[in-house]
Biopython code that builds the backbone (N, CA, C, O; Angstrom):
import numpy as np
from Bio.PDB.StructureBuilder import StructureBuilder

atoms = [
    (1, "MET", "N", (281.186, 14.662, 93.712)),
    (1, "MET", "CA", (281.557, 15.896, 92.777)),
    (1, "MET", "C", (282.406, 16.351, 93.799)),
    (1, "MET", "O", (282.042, 16.340, 94.976)),
    (2, "ALA", "N", (283.964, 16.915, 93.291)),
    (2, "ALA", "CA", (284.919, 17.956, 94.092)),
    (2, "ALA", "C", (284.775, 19.137, 94.166)),
    (2, "ALA", "O", (284.357, 19.588, 93.100)),
    (3, "GLY", "N", (284.988, 20.218, 95.276)),
    (3, "GLY", "CA", (284.430, 21.645, 95.233)),
    (3, "GLY", "C", (285.194, 22.451, 94.498)),
    (3, "GLY", "O", (286.153, 21.976, 93.890)),
    (4, "TYR", "N", (284.908, 23.737, 94.438)),
    (4, "TYR", "CA", (286.002, 24.843, 93.581)),
    (4, "TYR", "C", (287.294, 24.483, 93.708)),
    (4, "TYR", "O", (288.112, 24.589, 92.794)),
    (5, "TYR", "N", (287.670, 23.814, 95.419)),
    (5, "TYR", "CA", (288.944, 24.103, 95.602)),
    (5, "TYR", "C", (289.621, 22.758, 95.167)),
    (5, "TYR", "O", (290.613, 22.518, 95.855)),
    (6, "ASN", "N", (289.387, 21.947, 94.341)),
    (6, "ASN", "CA", (289.710, 20.763, 93.663)),
    (6, "ASN", "C", (289.794, 20.895, 92.237)),
    (6, "ASN", "O", (290.041, 19.870, 91.601)),
    (7, "GLN", "N", (289.635, 21.966, 91.627)),
    (7, "GLN", "CA", (289.408, 22.241, 90.198)),
    (7, "GLN", "C", (290.771, 22.393, 89.828)),
    (7, "GLN", "O", (291.733, 22.658, 90.549)),
    (8, "ALA", "N", (290.727, 22.219, 88.790)),
    (8, "ALA", "CA", (291.808, 22.308, 87.974)),
    (8, "ALA", "C", (292.078, 22.756, 86.304)),
    (8, "ALA", "O", (292.162, 21.894, 85.429)),
    (9, "ARG", "N", (292.180, 24.000, 86.061)),
    (9, "ARG", "CA", (291.431, 24.587, 84.337)),
    (9, "ARG", "C", (292.819, 25.120, 83.822)),
    (9, "ARG", "O", (293.531, 25.754, 84.601)),
    (10, "ILE", "N", (293.323, 24.817, 82.197)),
    (10, "ILE", "CA", (294.168, 25.763, 81.714)),
    (10, "ILE", "C", (293.130, 26.626, 81.001)),
    (10, "ILE", "O", (292.093, 26.192, 80.499)),
    (11, "LEU", "N", (293.620, 28.185, 81.019)),
    (11, "LEU", "CA", (292.888, 28.931, 80.603)),
    (11, "LEU", "C", (293.487, 29.585, 79.310)),
    (11, "LEU", "O", (294.623, 29.279, 78.950)),
    (12, "ASP", "N", (292.905, 30.271, 78.777)),
    (12, "ASP", "CA", (293.048, 31.338, 77.471)),
    (12, "ASP", "C", (293.720, 32.602, 77.869)),
    (12, "ASP", "O", (292.989, 33.589, 77.956)),
    (13, "PRO", "N", (295.094, 32.756, 78.148)),
    (13, "PRO", "CA", (295.612, 34.082, 78.534)),
    (13, "PRO", "C", (295.317, 35.277, 78.221)),
    (13, "PRO", "O", (295.726, 36.185, 78.945)),
    (14, "VAL", "N", (294.646, 35.522, 77.226)),
    (14, "VAL", "CA", (293.813, 36.372, 76.202)),
    (14, "VAL", "C", (292.063, 36.288, 77.381)),
    (14, "VAL", "O", (291.789, 36.838, 78.448)),
    (15, "THR", "N", (291.604, 35.736, 76.862)),
    (15, "THR", "CA", (290.282, 35.708, 77.281)),
    (15, "THR", "C", (289.639, 34.759, 78.415)),
    (15, "THR", "O", (288.453, 34.432, 78.391)),
    (16, "PHE", "N", (290.316, 34.458, 79.153)),
    (16, "PHE", "CA", (290.872, 33.584, 80.139)),
    (16, "PHE", "C", (289.375, 32.393, 79.868)),
    (16, "PHE", "O", (288.817, 31.969, 80.880)),
    (17, "ALA", "N", (288.922, 32.013, 78.653)),
    (17, "ALA", "CA", (287.918, 30.879, 78.645)),
    (17, "ALA", "C", (288.816, 30.004, 78.923)),
    (17, "ALA", "O", (290.030, 30.153, 78.785)),
    (18, "THR", "N", (287.962, 28.565, 79.535)),
    (18, "THR", "CA", (288.460, 27.455, 79.584)),
    (18, "THR", "C", (288.746, 26.749, 78.543)),
    (18, "THR", "O", (287.825, 26.346, 77.833)),
    (19, "VAL", "N", (290.181, 26.430, 78.212)),
    (19, "VAL", "CA", (290.955, 25.777, 77.352)),
    (19, "VAL", "C", (290.629, 24.266, 77.628)),
    (19, "VAL", "O", (290.150, 23.469, 76.821)),
    (20, "GLN", "N", (290.930, 24.070, 78.727)),
    (20, "GLN", "CA", (291.003, 22.127, 79.172)),
    (20, "GLN", "C", (290.791, 22.566, 80.731)),
    (20, "GLN", "O", (291.181, 23.435, 81.511)),
    (21, "VAL", "N", (289.816, 21.273, 80.697)),
    (21, "VAL", "CA", (289.364, 20.963, 82.309)),
    (21, "VAL", "C", (290.717, 19.997, 82.730)),
    (21, "VAL", "O", (291.171, 19.196, 81.914)),
    (22, "LEU", "N", (291.204, 20.134, 83.852)),
    (22, "LEU", "CA", (292.298, 18.957, 83.803)),
    (22, "LEU", "C", (291.175, 17.809, 84.759)),
    (22, "LEU", "O", (289.968, 18.035, 84.678)),
    (23, "PRO", "N", (291.627, 16.700, 85.565)),
    (23, "PRO", "CA", (291.205, 16.290, 86.498)),
    (23, "PRO", "C", (291.186, 16.672, 87.668)),
    (23, "PRO", "O", (292.170, 17.317, 88.031)),
    (24, "SER", "N", (289.956, 16.394, 88.787)),
    (24, "SER", "CA", (290.024, 17.092, 89.570)),
    (24, "SER", "C", (291.076, 16.552, 91.018)),
    (24, "SER", "O", (291.271, 15.465, 91.562)),
    (25, "ILE", "N", (291.559, 17.917, 91.235)),
    (25, "ILE", "CA", (293.133, 17.543, 92.209)),
    (25, "ILE", "C", (292.635, 16.317, 93.529)),
    (25, "ILE", "O", (291.856, 16.277, 94.480)),
    (26, "PRO", "N", (293.387, 15.652, 93.028)),
    (26, "PRO", "CA", (292.882, 14.787, 94.744)),
    (26, "PRO", "C", (293.447, 15.235, 96.218)),
    (26, "PRO", "O", (294.376, 15.890, 96.690)),
    (27, "GLY", "N", (292.641, 14.697, 96.525)),
    (27, "GLY", "CA", (292.701, 15.478, 98.323)),
    (27, "GLY", "C", (293.760, 15.071, 99.646)),
    (27, "GLY", "O", (294.608, 15.640, 100.333)),
    (28, "SER", "N", (293.142, 13.725, 99.530)),
    (28, "SER", "CA", (294.145, 12.656, 100.792)),
    (28, "SER", "C", (293.500, 11.430, 100.063)),
    (28, "SER", "O", (292.689, 11.264, 99.151)),
    (29, "VAL", "N", (294.452, 10.441, 101.130)),
    (29, "VAL", "CA", (294.016, 8.922, 101.043)),
    (29, "VAL", "C", (292.722, 8.965, 101.885)),
    (29, "VAL", "O", (292.100, 7.921, 102.081)),
    (30, "THR", "N", (292.331, 10.060, 102.353)),
    (30, "THR", "CA", (290.924, 9.337, 103.100)),
    (30, "THR", "C", (289.580, 10.084, 102.811)),
    (30, "THR", "O", (288.439, 9.881, 103.226)),
    (31, "SER", "N", (290.149, 11.101, 101.883)),
    (31, "SER", "CA", (289.272, 12.438, 101.258)),
    (31, "SER", "C", (289.186, 12.931, 100.373)),
    (31, "SER", "O", (289.444, 14.123, 100.536)),
    (32, "GLY", "N", (288.861, 12.614, 99.064)),
    (32, "GLY", "CA", (288.837, 12.940, 97.596)),
    (32, "GLY", "C", (288.749, 14.888, 97.842)),
    (32, "GLY", "O", (289.594, 15.719, 97.509)),
    (33, "GLN", "N", (287.529, 15.086, 98.467)),
    (33, "GLN", "CA", (286.795, 16.437, 99.163)),
    (33, "GLN", "C", (288.313, 17.330, 99.762)),
    (33, "GLN", "O", (288.378, 18.426, 99.207)),
    (34, "ALA", "N", (289.210, 17.142, 100.508)),
    (34, "ALA", "CA", (290.279, 18.097, 100.892)),
    (34, "ALA", "C", (290.474, 18.802, 99.995)),
    (34, "ALA", "O", (290.506, 18.457, 98.814)),
    (35, "GLY", "N", (290.656, 20.041, 100.485)),
    (35, "GLY", "CA", (291.300, 21.081, 99.449)),
    (35, "GLY", "C", (292.804, 21.674, 99.740)),
    (35, "GLY", "O", (293.505, 21.507, 100.738)),
    (36, "ARG", "N", (293.133, 22.584, 98.284)),
    (36, "ARG", "CA", (294.378, 23.058, 98.108)),
    (36, "ARG", "C", (294.475, 24.312, 98.106)),
    (36, "ARG", "O", (295.522, 24.873, 98.432)),
    (37, "THR", "N", (293.234, 25.050, 97.682)),
    (37, "THR", "CA", (293.398, 26.468, 97.420)),
    (37, "THR", "C", (292.633, 26.820, 98.709)),
    (37, "THR", "O", (292.029, 26.043, 99.449)),
    (38, "TYR", "N", (292.780, 28.123, 98.821)),
    (38, "TYR", "CA", (292.166, 28.952, 100.015)),
    (38, "TYR", "C", (290.488, 28.847, 100.062)),
    (38, "TYR", "O", (289.815, 29.040, 99.050)),
    (39, "PRO", "N", (289.947, 28.542, 101.266)),
    (39, "PRO", "CA", (290.763, 28.628, 102.446)),
    (39, "PRO", "C", (291.264, 27.559, 102.995)),
    (39, "PRO", "O", (291.397, 27.361, 104.203)),
    (40, "MET", "N", (291.649, 26.606, 101.822)),
    (40, "MET", "CA", (292.119, 25.511, 102.534)),
    (40, "MET", "C", (294.230, 25.442, 103.026)),
    (40, "MET", "O", (294.840, 24.769, 103.857)),
    (41, "GLU", "N", (294.622, 26.341, 102.157)),
    (41, "GLU", "CA", (295.980, 26.912, 102.327)),
    (41, "GLU", "C", (297.000, 25.899, 102.068)),
    (41, "GLU", "O", (297.889, 25.483, 102.811)),
    (42, "GLY", "N", (296.701, 25.589, 100.889)),
    (42, "GLY", "CA", (297.928, 24.693, 100.135)),
    (42, "GLY", "C", (298.566, 25.476, 99.710)),
    (42, "GLY", "O", (298.103, 26.581, 99.992)),
    (43, "ALA", "N", (299.830, 25.553, 98.893)),
    (43, "ALA", "CA", (300.461, 26.325, 98.217)),
    (43, "ALA", "C", (301.335, 25.488, 96.769)),
    (43, "ALA", "O", (301.966, 24.431, 96.753)),
    (44, "SER", "N", (301.015, 26.557, 95.571)),
    (44, "SER", "CA", (301.414, 25.867, 94.329)),
    (44, "SER", "C", (302.452, 26.780, 93.354)),
    (44, "SER", "O", (302.416, 28.000, 93.199)),
    (45, "LEU", "N", (303.396, 25.805, 92.742)),
    (45, "LEU", "CA", (304.226, 26.466, 92.034)),
    (45, "LEU", "C", (304.383, 25.484, 90.585)),
    (45, "LEU", "O", (303.795, 24.420, 90.388)),
    (46, "LEU", "N", (305.528, 26.298, 89.480)),
    (46, "LEU", "CA", (305.762, 25.678, 88.393)),
    (46, "LEU", "C", (307.286, 25.443, 89.005)),
    (46, "LEU", "O", (308.008, 26.129, 89.728)),
    (47, "LEU", "N", (307.494, 23.588, 88.098)),
    (47, "LEU", "CA", (309.041, 23.547, 88.903)),
    (47, "LEU", "C", (309.852, 24.131, 87.593)),
    (47, "LEU", "O", (309.429, 24.335, 86.455)),
    (48, "PRO", "N", (310.906, 24.288, 88.041)),
    (48, "PRO", "CA", (312.031, 25.068, 87.168)),
    (48, "PRO", "C", (312.314, 24.153, 85.645)),
    (48, "PRO", "O", (312.409, 22.930, 85.540)),
    (49, "GLN", "N", (312.393, 25.026, 84.726)),
    (49, "GLN", "CA", (312.739, 24.848, 83.277)),
    (49, "GLN", "C", (314.032, 25.035, 83.185)),
    (49, "GLN", "O", (314.532, 25.834, 83.977)),
    (50, "HIS", "N", (314.773, 24.449, 82.342)),
    (50, "HIS", "CA", (316.046, 24.830, 81.925)),
    (50, "HIS", "C", (316.318, 24.503, 80.215)),
    (50, "HIS", "O", (315.715, 23.619, 79.606)),
    (51, "ALA", "N", (316.997, 25.102, 79.813)),
    (51, "ALA", "CA", (317.604, 24.994, 78.415)),
    (51, "ALA", "C", (317.938, 23.709, 77.453)),
    (51, "ALA", "O", (319.025, 23.134, 77.416)),
    (52, "PRO", "N", (317.006, 23.445, 76.834)),
    (52, "PRO", "CA", (316.398, 24.026, 75.677)),
    (52, "PRO", "C", (314.996, 24.198, 76.001)),
    (52, "PRO", "O", (314.331, 24.615, 75.053)),
    (53, "TYR", "N", (314.347, 23.986, 77.107)),
    (53, "TYR", "CA", (313.011, 24.113, 77.730)),
    (53, "TYR", "C", (312.083, 22.833, 76.569)),
    (53, "TYR", "O", (311.123, 23.136, 75.859)),
    (54, "THR", "N", (312.621, 21.634, 76.656)),
    (54, "THR", "CA", (311.985, 21.071, 75.994)),
    (54, "THR", "C", (311.225, 19.811, 76.743)),
    (54, "THR", "O", (310.639, 18.876, 76.197)),
    (55, "ASP", "N", (311.389, 20.034, 78.019)),
    (55, "ASP", "CA", (310.751, 19.232, 79.168)),
    (55, "ASP", "C", (309.354, 19.888, 79.501)),
    (55, "ASP", "O", (309.059, 21.068, 79.689)),
    (56, "PRO", "N", (308.581, 18.722, 79.514)),
    (56, "PRO", "CA", (307.136, 19.010, 79.823)),
    (56, "PRO", "C", (306.922, 20.208, 81.171)),
    (56, "PRO", "O", (307.790, 20.125, 82.040)),
    (57, "ILE", "N", (306.306, 20.822, 81.290)),
    (57, "ILE", "CA", (305.750, 21.573, 82.454)),
    (57, "ILE", "C", (305.322, 21.075, 83.403)),
    (57, "ILE", "O", (304.323, 20.394, 83.175)),
    (58, "THR", "N", (305.730, 21.117, 84.697)),
    (58, "THR", "CA", (305.268, 20.543, 85.528)),
    (58, "THR", "C", (304.871, 21.650, 86.847)),
    (58, "THR", "O", (305.502, 22.616, 87.277)),
    (59, "VAL", "N", (303.549, 21.056, 87.269)),
    (59, "VAL", "CA", (303.157, 21.572, 88.490)),
    (59, "VAL", "C", (303.154, 21.014, 89.956)),
    (59, "VAL", "O", (302.596, 19.932, 90.134)),
    (60, "LEU", "N", (303.711, 21.639, 90.987)),
    (60, "LEU", "CA", (303.754, 20.976, 92.502)),
    (60, "LEU", "C", (302.842, 21.838, 93.107)),
    (60, "LEU", "O", (302.789, 23.053, 92.918)),
    (61, "ILE", "N", (301.793, 20.872, 94.183)),
    (61, "ILE", "CA", (300.741, 21.810, 95.039)),
    (61, "ILE", "C", (301.183, 20.741, 96.452)),
    (61, "ILE", "O", (301.187, 19.514, 96.357)),
    (62, "CYS", "N", (301.446, 21.301, 97.401)),
    (62, "CYS", "CA", (301.621, 20.461, 98.274)),
    (62, "CYS", "C", (301.031, 21.427, 99.373)),
    (62, "CYS", "O", (300.916, 22.652, 99.326)),
    (63, "GLY", "N", (300.634, 20.398, 100.543)),
    (63, "GLY", "CA", (299.856, 21.059, 101.797)),
    (63, "GLY", "C", (297.980, 21.067, 101.604)),
    (63, "GLY", "O", (297.454, 20.387, 100.723)),
    (64, "GLY", "N", (297.403, 21.674, 102.280)),
    (64, "GLY", "CA", (296.399, 21.906, 102.107)),
    (64, "GLY", "C", (295.629, 21.123, 103.064)),
    (64, "GLY", "O", (296.241, 20.164, 103.535)),
    (65, "SER", "N", (294.556, 21.282, 103.423)),
    (65, "SER", "CA", (293.576, 20.428, 104.640)),
    (65, "SER", "C", (292.426, 19.894, 103.977)),
    (65, "SER", "O", (292.042, 19.977, 102.811)),
    (66, "ASN", "N", (291.849, 19.179, 105.252)),
    (66, "ASN", "CA", (290.686, 17.943, 105.010)),
    (66, "ASN", "C", (289.982, 18.914, 105.977)),
    (66, "ASN", "O", (290.135, 18.510, 107.130)),
    (67, "PHE", "N", (289.200, 20.153, 105.911)),
    (67, "PHE", "CA", (288.253, 20.379, 106.858)),
    (67, "PHE", "C", (289.009, 20.896, 108.227)),
    (67, "PHE", "O", (288.407, 20.826, 109.298)),
    (68, "GLY", "N", (290.262, 21.383, 108.160)),
    (68, "GLY", "CA", (290.625, 21.466, 109.461)),
    (68, "GLY", "C", (291.704, 20.538, 109.794)),
    (68, "GLY", "O", (292.470, 20.684, 110.747)),
    (69, "ILE", "N", (291.724, 19.523, 108.910)),
    (69, "ILE", "CA", (293.146, 18.736, 109.374)),
    (69, "ILE", "C", (294.140, 18.914, 108.086)),
    (69, "ILE", "O", (293.729, 18.926, 106.926)),
    (70, "ALA", "N", (295.169, 19.015, 108.373)),
    (70, "ALA", "CA", (296.394, 19.391, 107.215)),
    (70, "ALA", "C", (296.363, 18.112, 106.130)),
    (70, "ALA", "O", (295.441, 17.319, 106.324)),
    (71, "LEU", "N", (297.051, 17.887, 105.272)),
    (71, "LEU", "CA", (297.097, 16.767, 104.398)),
    (71, "LEU", "C", (298.633, 16.902, 104.409)),
    (71, "LEU", "O", (299.231, 17.961, 104.601)),
    (72, "ASP", "N", (299.338, 15.408, 104.123)),
    (72, "ASP", "CA", (300.580, 15.165, 104.501)),
    (72, "ASP", "C", (300.696, 14.771, 103.178)),
    (72, "ASP", "O", (300.919, 13.564, 103.089)),
    (73, "ASN", "N", (300.624, 15.362, 102.098)),
    (73, "ASN", "CA", (300.872, 14.845, 100.790)),
    (73, "ASN", "C", (300.898, 16.177, 99.767)),
    (73, "ASN", "O", (300.214, 17.177, 99.984)),
    (74, "CYS", "N", (301.762, 16.035, 98.663)),
    (74, "CYS", "CA", (301.843, 16.652, 97.534)),
    (74, "CYS", "C", (301.384, 16.239, 96.074)),
    (74, "CYS", "O", (301.556, 15.061, 95.761)),
    (75, "VAL", "N", (300.818, 17.099, 95.157)),
    (75, "VAL", "CA", (300.857, 16.005, 94.074)),
    (75, "VAL", "C", (301.183, 17.063, 92.678)),
    (75, "VAL", "O", (300.995, 18.276, 92.596)),
    (76, "THR", "N", (301.637, 16.279, 91.833)),
    (76, "THR", "CA", (302.156, 16.820, 90.601)),
    (76, "THR", "C", (301.062, 16.688, 89.222)),
    (76, "THR", "O", (300.365, 15.674, 89.214)),
    (77, "ILE", "N", (300.933, 17.439, 88.341)),
    (77, "ILE", "CA", (300.960, 17.250, 87.188)),
    (77, "ILE", "C", (301.437, 18.073, 86.004)),
    (77, "ILE", "O", (301.728, 19.268, 86.067)),
    (78, "GLN", "N", (301.499, 17.109, 84.631)),
    (78, "GLN", "CA", (302.093, 17.408, 83.476)),
    (78, "GLN", "C", (300.946, 18.023, 82.669)),
    (78, "GLN", "O", (300.291, 17.225, 82.000)),
    (79, "PRO", "N", (300.563, 19.446, 82.621)),
    (79, "PRO", "CA", (299.105, 19.710, 82.317)),
    (79, "PRO", "C", (298.727, 19.674, 80.749)),
    (79, "PRO", "O", (297.640, 19.596, 80.176)),
    (80, "GLU", "N", (299.916, 19.753, 80.330)),
    (80, "GLU", "CA", (300.305, 19.641, 78.828)),
    (80, "GLU", "C", (299.929, 18.220, 78.073)),
    (80, "GLU", "O", (299.345, 18.006, 77.011)),
    (81, "SER", "N", (300.427, 17.461, 78.923)),
    (81, "SER", "CA", (300.561, 16.272, 78.501)),
    (81, "SER", "C", (299.371, 15.505, 77.787)),
    (81, "SER", "O", (298.319, 16.113, 77.982)),
    (82, "ALA", "N", (299.144, 13.965, 76.754)),
    (82, "ALA", "CA", (298.393, 13.700, 76.098)),
    (82, "ALA", "C", (297.339, 13.438, 77.334)),
    (82, "ALA", "O", (296.210, 13.927, 77.295)),
    (83, "ASN", "N", (297.679, 12.832, 78.160)),
    (83, "ASN", "CA", (296.767, 12.666, 79.356)),
    (83, "ASN", "C", (297.214, 12.777, 80.804)),
    (83, "ASN", "O", (297.761, 11.992, 81.579)),
    (84, "PRO", "N", (296.789, 14.018, 80.892)),
    (84, "PRO", "CA", (297.422, 15.144, 82.623)),
    (84, "PRO", "C", (296.830, 13.939, 83.254)),
    (84, "PRO", "O", (295.804, 13.444, 82.788)),
    (85, "THR", "N", (297.472, 13.408, 84.369)),
    (85, "THR", "CA", (297.074, 12.651, 85.440)),
    (85, "THR", "C", (298.032, 13.228, 87.100)),
    (85, "THR", "O", (299.244, 13.427, 87.189)),
    (86, "TRP", "N", (297.133, 13.349, 88.052)),
    (86, "TRP", "CA", (297.926, 13.780, 89.188)),
    (86, "TRP", "C", (298.464, 12.734, 89.842)),
    (86, "TRP", "O", (297.961, 11.615, 89.937)),
    (87, "VAL", "N", (299.270, 13.022, 90.196)),
    (87, "VAL", "CA", (300.376, 12.105, 91.235)),
    (87, "VAL", "C", (300.772, 12.459, 92.729)),
    (87, "VAL", "O", (301.435, 13.399, 93.168)),
    (88, "ILE", "N", (300.137, 11.378, 93.380)),
    (88, "ILE", "CA", (300.417, 11.669, 94.906)),
    (88, "ILE", "C", (301.573, 11.323, 95.901)),
    (88, "ILE", "O", (301.779, 10.138, 96.166)),
    (89, "GLU", "N", (302.461, 12.471, 96.556)),
    (89, "GLU", "CA", (303.540, 11.840, 97.129)),
    (89, "GLU", "C", (303.500, 12.338, 98.461)),
    (89, "GLU", "O", (303.426, 13.525, 98.780)),
    (90, "ARG", "N", (303.566, 11.139, 99.380)),
    (90, "ARG", "CA", (303.513, 11.709, 100.915)),
    (90, "ARG", "C", (304.575, 11.973, 101.180)),
    (90, "ARG", "O", (305.591, 11.390, 100.800)),
    (91, "MET", "N", (304.450, 13.359, 102.225)),
    (91, "MET", "CA", (305.511, 13.995, 103.087)),
    (91, "MET", "C", (305.849, 13.782, 104.239)),
    (91, "MET", "O", (305.051, 12.894, 104.540)),
    (92, "VAL", "N", (306.562, 13.981, 105.260)),
    (92, "VAL", "CA", (307.014, 13.513, 106.158)),
    (92, "VAL", "C", (305.816, 13.592, 107.180)),
    (92, "VAL", "O", (305.454, 12.598, 107.809)),
    (93, "ARG", "N", (305.254, 14.757, 107.305)),
    (93, "ARG", "CA", (304.127, 15.513, 108.244)),
    (93, "ARG", "C", (303.370, 16.129, 107.401)),
    (93, "ARG", "O", (303.756, 16.457, 106.279)),
    (94, "PRO", "N", (301.946, 16.401, 107.961)),
    (94, "PRO", "CA", (301.113, 17.530, 107.234)),
    (94, "PRO", "C", (301.553, 18.686, 107.546)),
    (94, "PRO", "O", (301.968, 19.116, 108.622)),
    (95, "LEU", "N", (301.409, 19.280, 106.302)),
    (95, "LEU", "CA", (301.748, 21.297, 106.224)),
    (95, "LEU", "C", (300.544, 21.991, 105.845)),
    (95, "LEU", "O", (299.792, 21.654, 104.930)),
    (96, "LEU", "N", (300.421, 22.917, 106.560)),
    (96, "LEU", "CA", (299.946, 23.845, 105.720)),
    (96, "LEU", "C", (301.024, 24.847, 105.424)),
    (96, "LEU", "O", (301.693, 25.374, 106.312)),
    (97, "LEU", "N", (301.170, 25.091, 104.136)),
    (97, "LEU", "CA", (302.232, 25.902, 103.418)),
    (97, "LEU", "C", (301.466, 27.225, 102.774)),
    (97, "LEU", "O", (300.547, 27.043, 101.976)),
    (98, "HIS", "N", (301.830, 28.400, 103.104)),
    (98, "HIS", "CA", (301.475, 29.639, 102.717)),
    (98, "HIS", "C", (302.204, 30.342, 101.228)),
    (98, "HIS", "O", (301.631, 31.005, 100.364)),
    (99, "LEU", "N", (303.992, 29.835, 101.314)),
    (99, "LEU", "CA", (304.449, 29.910, 100.205)),
    (99, "LEU", "C", (305.538, 28.956, 100.424)),
    (99, "LEU", "O", (305.989, 28.357, 101.400)),
    (100, "MET", "N", (305.883, 29.046, 98.780)),
    (100, "MET", "CA", (307.050, 27.624, 98.489)),
    (100, "MET", "C", (308.015, 28.450, 97.409)),
    (100, "MET", "O", (307.662, 29.342, 96.638)),
    (101, "LYS", "N", (309.361, 27.868, 97.594)),
    (101, "LYS", "CA", (310.271, 28.469, 96.856)),
    (101, "LYS", "C", (311.102, 27.468, 96.213)),
    (101, "LYS", "O", (311.448, 26.600, 97.015)),
    (102, "VAL", "N", (311.585, 27.279, 94.902)),
    (102, "VAL", "CA", (312.406, 26.226, 94.634)),
    (102, "VAL", "C", (313.756, 26.831, 93.872)),
    (102, "VAL", "O", (313.972, 27.611, 92.944)),
    (103, "THR", "N", (314.496, 26.073, 94.740)),
    (103, "THR", "CA", (316.053, 26.794, 94.344)),
    (103, "THR", "C", (317.081, 25.455, 93.079)),
    (103, "THR", "O", (317.255, 24.238, 93.156)),
    (104, "ASP", "N", (317.382, 26.174, 92.381)),
    (104, "ASP", "CA", (318.350, 24.997, 91.825)),
    (104, "ASP", "C", (319.556, 25.057, 92.194)),
    (104, "ASP", "O", (320.359, 24.204, 91.818)),
]
sb = StructureBuilder()
sb.init_structure("model")
sb.init_model(0)
sb.init_chain("A")
sb.init_seg("    ")
for serial, (resi, resn, name, xyz) in enumerate(atoms, 1):
    if name == "N":
        sb.init_residue(resn, " ", resi, " ")
    sb.init_atom(name, np.array(xyz, "f"), 0.0, 1.0, " ", f" {name:<3s}", serial, name[0])
structure = sb.get_structure()
């Protein structure tokens, strides 16, 4: 079972109640327990949307660590899709990311 650092949920914006539990965020090819959130030091953001805003929302999470060893991948998910799944893409090298910025 994954720890809290790999859990993903959609929350009600008013009550903060869990609306949907998403699949556990994959860590690395060697350990599903590698973490993405503090204290594992990954970073996340929503990819930009453009008018007419009909594309699905996509969340990008990069970096993190496998208990002291930086991860070498990013993961994406479209949480509002009918069957959301995480997609892993390898980076050139392992990174701990504290801040990310997407520019168009």
